[in-house]
Backbone as numpy.savetxt, mean C-alpha at the origin, in Angstrom:
# Nx Ny Nz CAx CAy CAz Cx Cy Cz
-24.82 -22.54 26.35 -24.24 -22.56 25.02 -24.01 -21.46 24.26
-25.14 -20.72 23.98 -25.30 -19.37 23.18 -24.30 -18.43 23.57
-24.23 -18.33 25.00 -23.18 -17.19 25.61 -21.74 -17.78 25.39
-21.46 -19.05 25.21 -20.04 -19.64 25.04 -19.87 -19.24 23.68
-20.84 -19.60 22.50 -20.53 -18.98 21.10 -20.24 -17.53 21.00
-20.94 -16.74 21.76 -20.74 -15.23 21.52 -19.43 -14.94 22.14
-19.23 -15.38 23.27 -17.80 -15.38 23.81 -16.67 -15.75 22.87
-16.85 -16.88 22.09 -15.76 -17.23 21.28 -15.83 -16.36 20.04
-17.02 -15.97 19.47 -16.94 -14.94 18.28 -16.20 -13.77 18.75
-16.59 -13.23 19.90 -15.85 -11.79 20.47 -14.57 -11.92 20.30
-13.93 -13.16 21.00 -12.61 -13.52 21.13 -11.95 -13.50 19.77
-12.54 -14.29 19.00 -11.88 -14.36 17.58 -11.85 -12.88 16.90
-12.90 -12.10 16.90 -12.99 -10.70 16.38 -11.89 -9.99 17.18
-11.67 -9.99 18.43 -10.42 -9.21 18.88 -9.20 -9.72 18.48
-8.86 -10.85 18.37 -7.58 -11.39 18.18 -7.40 -11.05 16.59
-8.44 -11.17 15.60 -8.01 -10.74 14.35 -7.94 -9.26 14.10
-8.70 -8.38 14.69 -8.63 -7.06 14.91 -7.21 -6.43 15.27
-6.67 -7.14 16.42 -5.44 -6.83 16.78 -4.18 -7.32 16.02
-4.45 -8.19 15.20 -3.34 -8.79 14.29 -3.44 -7.83 13.19
-4.62 -7.56 12.78 -4.46 -6.48 11.52 -4.15 -5.10 12.03
-4.36 -4.72 13.25 -3.79 -3.36 13.75 -2.39 -3.41 13.89
-1.96 -4.51 14.39 -0.37 -4.87 14.41 0.14 -4.49 13.05
-0.11 -5.27 12.04 0.21 -5.24 10.71 0.14 -3.80 10.34
-1.01 -3.00 10.44 -1.04 -1.81 9.92 -0.01 -0.68 10.60
0.15 -1.19 11.92 1.13 -0.10 12.77 2.41 -0.35 12.47
2.75 -1.56 11.80 4.15 -1.79 11.34 4.49 -1.06 10.11
3.57 -0.71 9.57 3.69 0.06 8.19 4.85 1.07 8.25
4.94 2.08 9.17 6.10 3.01 9.28 7.47 2.33 9.31
7.56 1.03 9.62 8.69 0.66 9.94 9.21 -0.02 8.49
8.36 -0.16 7.58 8.73 -0.81 6.12 8.79 0.45 5.23
7.95 1.49 5.25 8.08 2.61 4.44 8.77 3.92 4.96
9.52 4.62 4.35 9.87 5.90 4.87 9.19 6.97 4.51
8.35 7.32 5.75 7.15 8.51 5.51 7.95 9.72 5.54
9.17 9.84 5.65 9.93 11.17 5.54 10.28 11.48 4.27
10.16 10.65 3.48 10.81 10.65 2.02 9.36 10.61 1.12
9.42 11.17 -0.17 8.38 10.96 -1.12 8.95 10.84 -2.58
8.48 10.05 -3.28 8.76 9.79 -4.75 7.76 9.83 -5.67
7.89 10.35 -6.72 6.86 10.43 -7.88 7.73 9.69 -9.00
6.65 8.71 -9.60 6.99 7.79 -10.75 5.95 8.08 -11.80
6.62 8.22 -12.97 5.73 8.06 -14.06 5.98 6.94 -14.95
4.87 6.15 -15.33 5.40 4.99 -16.23 4.05 4.44 -16.92
4.39 3.09 -17.03 3.20 2.34 -17.67 2.77 1.25 -16.82
1.59 0.62 -16.76 1.18 -0.36 -16.00 1.54 -1.56 -16.78
2.30 -2.41 -16.10 2.83 -3.70 -16.48 1.55 -4.87 -16.31
1.11 -4.71 -14.72 0.03 -5.52 -14.43 -0.56 -4.88 -13.06
-1.59 -5.54 -12.95 -2.37 -5.06 -11.69 -2.86 -6.38 -11.05
-2.89 -6.63 -9.70 -3.57 -7.55 -9.32 -4.41 -7.05 -7.99
-5.82 -7.09 -8.04 -6.63 -6.58 -6.92 -6.81 -7.93 -5.97
-6.24 -7.52 -4.80 -6.54 -8.67 -3.74 -6.51 -8.07 -2.40
-6.82 -8.80 -1.45 -6.67 -8.50 -0.10 -5.38 -9.15 0.44
-4.46 -8.64 1.19 -4.73 -7.43 2.05 -4.14 -6.42 1.22
-3.51 -6.50 0.17 -2.97 -5.49 -0.75 -3.03 -5.74 -2.09
-3.41 -4.69 -2.95 -3.52 -4.63 -4.39 -2.02 -4.50 -4.67
-1.45 -5.14 -5.98 -0.22 -4.75 -6.48 -0.41 -4.47 -7.78
0.36 -3.24 -8.13 0.49 -2.63 -9.41 2.18 -2.76 -9.64
2.16 -3.19 -10.95 3.76 -3.29 -11.42 3.71 -2.15 -12.45
4.53 -1.20 -12.19 4.76 -0.07 -13.17 6.09 0.09 -13.68
6.27 0.11 -15.03 7.77 0.33 -15.61 7.83 1.68 -16.21
8.74 2.54 -15.50 9.12 3.69 -15.95 9.86 3.80 -17.39
9.81 4.98 -17.76 10.61 5.11 -19.43 12.04 4.49 -19.30
12.60 4.43 -18.27 14.18 3.90 -18.48 14.19 2.22 -18.09
12.91 1.80 -18.20 12.75 0.37 -18.13 12.69 -0.12 -16.53
12.99 0.71 -15.50 12.79 0.11 -14.25 11.44 -0.31 -13.69
11.20 -1.22 -13.32 9.96 -1.83 -12.66 9.96 -1.38 -11.21
8.71 -1.05 -10.76 8.45 -0.67 -9.52 7.06 -1.51 -8.97
7.39 -1.84 -7.86 5.81 -2.61 -7.34 5.12 -1.53 -6.31
3.95 -1.32 -6.83 3.22 -0.31 -5.90 2.37 -1.15 -4.92
2.62 -1.09 -3.72 1.79 -1.67 -2.77 0.74 -0.95 -2.30
-0.58 -1.39 -2.86 -1.87 -0.45 -2.93 -2.73 -0.93 -1.98
-3.89 -0.32 -1.96 -5.00 -0.86 -0.62 -5.60 -2.07 -1.30
-6.13 -2.70 -0.27 -6.88 -3.99 -0.64 -8.12 -3.98 -1.41
-8.53 -5.12 -1.88 -9.82 -5.29 -2.78 -11.01 -4.89 -1.79
-10.81 -5.03 -0.47 -12.22 -4.54 0.04 -12.16 -2.91 0.38
-10.86 -2.31 0.55 -10.94 -1.00 0.88 -11.37 -0.35 -0.45
-10.79 -0.77 -1.54 -11.20 -0.01 -2.97 -12.46 -0.28 -3.28
-13.23 -1.31 -2.89 -14.59 -1.44 -3.02 -15.35 -0.65 -2.03
-15.03 -0.60 -0.81 -15.59 0.29 0.21 -15.58 1.78 -0.27
-14.38 2.20 -0.65 -14.35 3.61 -1.06 -14.89 3.92 -2.46
-15.53 2.80 -3.15 -16.02 3.20 -4.46 -15.06 3.38 -5.49
-13.98 2.93 -5.67 -12.86 3.06 -6.72 -12.55 1.94 -7.36
-13.10 0.87 -6.96 -12.53 -0.49 -7.65 -13.03 -0.37 -9.33
-14.13 -0.27 -9.26 -14.50 0.03 -10.87 -13.79 0.82 -11.87
-13.50 1.96 -11.23 -12.78 2.93 -11.87 -11.52 2.62 -12.21
-10.84 2.03 -11.05 -9.57 1.38 -11.08 -9.26 0.60 -12.09
-10.12 -0.56 -12.14 -10.07 -1.61 -13.00 -10.16 -1.17 -14.48
-11.03 -0.15 -14.66 -11.04 0.28 -16.25 -9.91 1.09 -16.32
-9.28 1.75 -15.69 -8.01 2.80 -15.90 -6.66 2.27 -15.75
-6.50 1.12 -15.26 -5.42 0.59 -14.74 -5.17 -0.72 -15.38
-4.95 -0.86 -16.94 -4.94 -1.74 -17.85 -3.49 -1.84 -18.14
-3.05 -2.85 -18.84 -1.82 -3.03 -19.49 -1.42 -2.03 -20.24
-0.43 -1.22 -20.12 0.02 -0.07 -21.14 -0.32 1.38 -20.68
-1.38 1.22 -19.80 -2.08 2.79 -19.30 -0.87 3.53 -18.53
-0.77 4.83 -18.87 0.07 5.56 -18.38 -0.29 6.11 -16.95
0.33 6.09 -15.98 -0.09 6.58 -14.70 1.02 7.40 -14.06
0.88 8.15 -13.14 1.83 8.88 -12.16 1.24 8.47 -10.60
2.49 7.87 -9.89 2.51 7.46 -8.54 3.18 8.17 -7.68
2.48 8.83 -6.72 3.45 9.50 -5.77 3.23 8.88 -4.20
4.40 8.60 -3.62 4.14 7.67 -2.39 5.62 7.84 -1.66
5.56 6.93 -0.60 6.78 6.78 0.08 7.49 5.36 -0.16
8.81 5.63 -0.42 9.64 4.53 -0.73 9.77 3.55 0.28
10.04 2.32 -0.22 10.57 1.18 0.94 11.72 1.62 1.54
12.07 1.35 3.10 13.04 1.43 3.67 14.13 0.59 3.01
15.43 0.69 3.56 16.43 -0.44 2.96 16.32 -1.67 3.79
16.82 -2.61 3.64 16.72 -4.04 4.32 17.30 -3.89 5.89
18.39 -3.16 6.05 18.92 -2.91 7.29 18.12 -2.07 8.21
17.24 -1.10 7.71 16.18 -0.34 8.50 15.25 -1.24 8.84
14.63 -2.21 8.11 13.53 -3.03 8.19 13.88 -3.97 9.24
15.10 -4.51 9.11 15.48 -5.73 10.03 15.78 -5.28 11.50
15.90 -3.99 12.00 15.94 -3.66 13.01 14.80 -3.84 13.82
13.58 -3.90 13.27 12.25 -4.24 13.68 11.75 -5.60 13.39
12.26 -6.30 12.31 11.90 -7.45 11.78 13.18 -8.48 11.22
13.77 -8.82 12.11 15.09 -9.61 11.90 14.95 -10.74 11.04
13.67 -11.31 10.90 13.42 -12.68 10.31 13.41 -12.12 8.67
13.25 -11.18 8.19 13.05 -10.48 6.89 14.45 -10.60 6.25
14.70 -11.33 5.13 16.07 -11.62 4.65 16.29 -10.96 3.35
15.10 -10.45 2.75 15.23 -9.81 1.48 14.01 -8.72 1.18
14.36 -7.67 0.27 13.13 -6.96 0.01 13.56 -6.35 -1.46
12.38 -6.03 -2.08 12.43 -5.42 -3.26 12.67 -3.98 -3.21
13.73 -3.25 -3.16 13.93 -1.94 -3.00 12.98 -1.30 -3.89
12.55 -1.46 -5.00 11.58 -0.68 -5.94 10.25 -0.83 -5.58
9.92 -0.62 -4.16 8.67 -1.01 -3.83 8.09 0.54 -3.16
6.87 1.00 -3.62 6.35 2.15 -3.12 4.97 2.08 -2.54
4.99 2.92 -1.39 3.57 2.76 -0.68 2.88 4.12 -1.10
1.79 4.10 -2.12 1.27 5.23 -2.58 0.47 6.06 -2.01
0.43 7.23 -2.06 -0.36 8.29 -1.61 -1.39 8.79 -2.59
-0.95 8.98 -3.88 -1.86 9.19 -4.96 -1.27 8.34 -5.97
-2.42 8.05 -6.92 -2.35 7.49 -8.21 -3.29 8.24 -9.30
-2.72 8.71 -10.37 -3.60 9.40 -11.22 -3.29 9.02 -12.67
-4.32 8.75 -13.59 -4.12 8.41 -15.01 -3.55 9.61 -15.60
-2.71 9.29 -16.73 -2.37 10.29 -17.69 -3.07 10.17 -18.94
-3.94 11.01 -19.31 -4.64 10.94 -20.50 -5.96 10.33 -20.05
-6.15 9.91 -18.92 -7.57 9.18 -18.74 -7.97 10.19 -17.01
-9.36 9.96 -16.89 -9.62 10.70 -15.74 -9.49 10.01 -14.33
-8.84 9.08 -14.28 -8.63 8.24 -12.99 -7.71 9.08 -12.18
-8.30 9.11 -10.95 -7.39 9.58 -9.92 -7.87 9.04 -8.46
-6.87 8.99 -7.86 -7.09 8.27 -6.27 -6.06 8.86 -5.31
-6.53 9.26 -4.23 -5.49 9.76 -3.16 -5.85 9.35 -1.80
-5.06 9.26 -1.07 -5.37 8.76 0.53 -6.07 10.10 0.96
-6.96 9.93 1.71 -7.48 11.24 2.39 -6.70 11.66 3.51
-6.41 12.91 3.67 -5.70 13.27 4.97 -6.37 12.85 6.24
-5.47 12.28 7.03 -6.12 11.79 8.27 -5.36 12.74 9.44
-5.83 12.88 10.54 -5.11 13.44 11.45 -4.30 12.46 12.16
-3.02 12.72 12.26 -2.00 11.64 12.73 -0.80 12.66 13.08
0.10 11.85 13.89 1.25 12.63 14.43 2.18 12.50 13.50
2.85 13.38 12.87 3.63 13.48 11.76 5.04 12.77 12.10
5.52 12.10 11.10 7.01 11.35 11.44 8.04 12.45 12.04
8.83 11.99 12.75 9.97 12.87 13.11 11.00 12.79 12.01
11.34 13.72 11.03 12.00 13.62 9.85 13.20 14.75 10.01
13.52 15.16 11.25 14.45 16.03 11.40 16.00 15.57 11.02
16.10 13.97 11.62 17.40 13.57 11.36 17.70 13.07 9.93
16.86 13.23 9.10 16.93 12.75 7.55 17.81 13.73 6.74
């Protein structure tokens, strides 16, 4: 019986890890890693949750952007959750640099069931406060760079 439970637990872990890996690996299909944008504006709202935290940032021209950030567990693990909660409050001025969302047609090539997207969505590479010491950035990781020659 114990061996059966261990086997079941291992199976559940593998399926869960595989689905997480699949979701993570689909990321380049959603965000254009060959383009980078930098936005400066004020925080409208922040929701810290898993699998992704969401920051709504309004630029000076009134455009609202959704910043699709790291999840609650990752921010906690990296030790930035408390400082992020202090710094990223309504009205705080921040600068976000990241990769923009691909257009719907590009995403539908891989995910035909997706019918609409918010074109003002950004995958952040860095976030920093303006007038406060908050700063967060992805650590450089060795990976195969995307092929951006055709862009």
